[in-house]
Steps between C-alpha positions, in 0.01 A plus 500: 500500500788736581656434159168581334477826693858592418518409133132484404462869414832503313405203280123491483434870442705528176370166370141601567561841340645339184207260471250784538694705245489214248124466541448874459732504197303216343177694546658810344625297203156347454348850504747598227393194297831324550487132592675482841539121479689533171718773653589282797564201272749698293664641812565155647606340170879473519536300180494136396872425466738483799722768344201733466398441860852562630522815290179627658638423846822690423304799371297507823807469723695764308215746532446412867859581604482881445141505631616326817777754550255785434261357759782473754605861440147624562448266797807630684348849505153363575634333814563846644179649368683681217376494140793483260317585179835591342621145437436547128737793470755346735547182302493669159770750598704234677484266200617753242792614717598139572476416129725792407758418766492131410559580134786739575723251682635151441568293811512132590151350502416501873647846558324642195165367617563622853583849376177523299291379794666739745451797268131418457450459874677825585315706237162358607575565867620857442195589292268359767704683763385831354144407596608423857697824537205706381272322746714528812628854436200669339211269580428435131273199446697211353209427268516843335879525487551147367242551226665824395843338509369228268453757223839656572672160493335404170599836354860458610507146364368623165763776488781259584383243247482747214809689611805395705411131528386444141670204337278430200574636153334826385162439340442170678133425566579384855744712697717310747810522712811311396478127554646358818795266429436131548696503825215704645222262397318288756522128410169324443364215710399276208741235619249423774261358240764253384574394858130438563453316171259762366478646152749784463302793356643752252431782747770567758398484866642811668787427734389804699231273645756382756583859597130576544455199729801606710368855525158372607647279773731778620214749526279248681770447762584870523142616546374217723799380697716804573492813714488710184175331394351556846598868498361539148159360589492682833573831327225431249246423772575808709799730442447670836486170690806373312691819583407461865648151486829633364436447129588787267185501286637760258812292439282195445313681223831566325627144549173347382485707183866431424437127538184517289683692228794260509269206432323704232833548325514125436167480316633569151810280530338162414406629154820704462745225594304199379354613169542850358854585624428869436244760600267590214203724431274193519644371827243336727287768666227504764661250737508752784124554493430127466720452805242685709232251398735207560588626850133549585404152381799347681413692819859627526628150572787380275338159451165658422668746265665211316163334434346834405784564254444158343127571467549836329774351282267217400235753403751703297611189310141446387496825301655354186294175492180701544591727209582198283157353575331829411397574858545850647820522700339774708331230709837448671497862611145453627603193700807671647307811595219297656752299702656817641160642593388174659823470700475854636141442611580157646797639694287774651222258595750260658662785693168618642393149595833438676473831686147434619591148607795632699285770662229250600758257638675776692173623648404149607837440668492840670153426639609161632819631664485552877719728715803332647513210253818636343341568160387816329250556225759680289745213506232249406379719215849514356534122518165452329594738224825315449313171468292656226810609309422872526576791727147646481325569828819554701739786535745534216789470739379166633424365153809630321705184544229278354348733242341327206727459200240649272438813700607713204260326265207558727581867539 
């Protein structure tokens, strides 16, 4: 029963929201005179031959890697109650600078890759740091400043691509930076298919998948098992209470945004190092905004974010098959939008139910407590709230250590 209380909301709420979203999407498609059963059939058709099926799996995984990193970047800020809407600009600017630096040098393979990754991380962190500085020094909302910085970052990237960093010939239809030497490419993971006795698809499975997994594990440990993670969540729950406990809430805003931006800087590297090897005018866009939806669906938990990234990647893969079958690809946008809406509503409903349950339990315990029995109503309320996996109904100071991992998503 305790496991159900602890993990039930984290697992059941997103699953229920996705199921509701699929039903609503089917009704919308039927209203638009599109056969929803045919749409779903095409979506789940991965091909008849083993090579086709493996190719579809690789496409889904390759798309899921940057989405997973985008969800992590957003979730880090969400954990503190911050909304990093600037992930889009952070990863685009970080990717073009990393591409230019990677193309300008020739180093041994591991060092070359490390240099590109470090440059991307630093650029992403510095650009996100601007948002934090504006918030803690001038009180500027991170939502407004990060949105504005998105446009500035995209403008700077466009200037750099057509100016100092341009590597394509004049008159080329697609403008790009110079190509990164092969020493800076990330090796693929297609050898895994041979080891497992599976069909080796023509598509290359991004080697950056391993980096993404390591980043996810590292963030899970950092945010859930360290003092930094405790201070981050405590500062998000109540800056004044955290300051009274010796936590510098202003410094935590800066550290959180730097960490979020650093992760955001990695988003464009799977495509850059595993496929394109240069930054172009048609480089993958929109990953930062999709990361918000992925973080919401995953409830700011790295494991949940991984499944959410796979779901959105699976939906994106269906675009081409739907177009081939003459079905409107816009149904994918409808499904994704409906999922986001359903998740937001489900999170809010779950939060209110958990809060009311904690309040009723705390009131019952307080009424049953007698003077001199060594217990207090406040202490019992905090314990009840912890059993429910939420800090609602208790003081933020008491609940800071066990705050729900998806507090940012429910905000």
